[in-house]
Residue, then its C-alpha position, 0 to 999 in steps of 0.5 A: x551495485x544494489x540500490x534500495x527505494x524508500x517508501x512511506x506515508x502518513x495518516x491524517x484524519x478528516x481535518x488533516x491532523x497527523x495521526x501516524x506514519x510509517x516508512x520502509x525500504x525495498x530490499x536489494x531492489x530499486x523497483x518503484x512498482x514494488x515500493x508503491x505496492x509495499x506502501x499501500x500494503x503497509x498503510x492498509x496493515x497499519x489502518x487495520x491495526x489502528x482500527x480505523x473505521x473508514x479509510x481512504x488510500x491515495x496513491x500517485x501510482x495509477x499502475x498500482x491502483x490498476x493492479x489492485x482493482x483489476x482481476x488477479x494476475x497469476x504470473x505477475x512478479x508481485x502477484x502475492x503482494x497484490x493478492x495480500x492487498x486485495x485481501x486487506x481491502x476486503x477486511x477493512x472499509x477502504x476506498x482506493 
């Protein structure tokens, strides 16, 4: 039996007004780590597309945050996704 995990988030401005949101799902996997990383990745992509100047990204997954902030891990199953997130954080002004 294949399971999928739904992920998503929303954008609010500094006075907590809703700006935008997104959601998605993992394909053929029930992996919470992948869902957390995909939520961060898609959030950063959307922030870049919306041309948000200053951005704060919150996550309830300390493991995801550590993967992003720590040196690269070449042989991790999500190494490419983590690298893509790191490249996005270099392109926009974001605090994670």
